[in-house]
Phi, psi and omega in degrees: 000319180294323180295321179295318179297317180296323180295319179296316179298316180297320180295315180297315179299318180298317179295319179297320179295316180296316180294316180297320179294316180296320179295318180297319180296318182290327182279321185293317182057000000 
């Protein structure tokens, strides 16, 4: 159960990093 929770957290963090990177790229130009 703890491993599943850790996997969900890792997935959310990964998505946030990808979205943040894409947003930074679009804003920086």
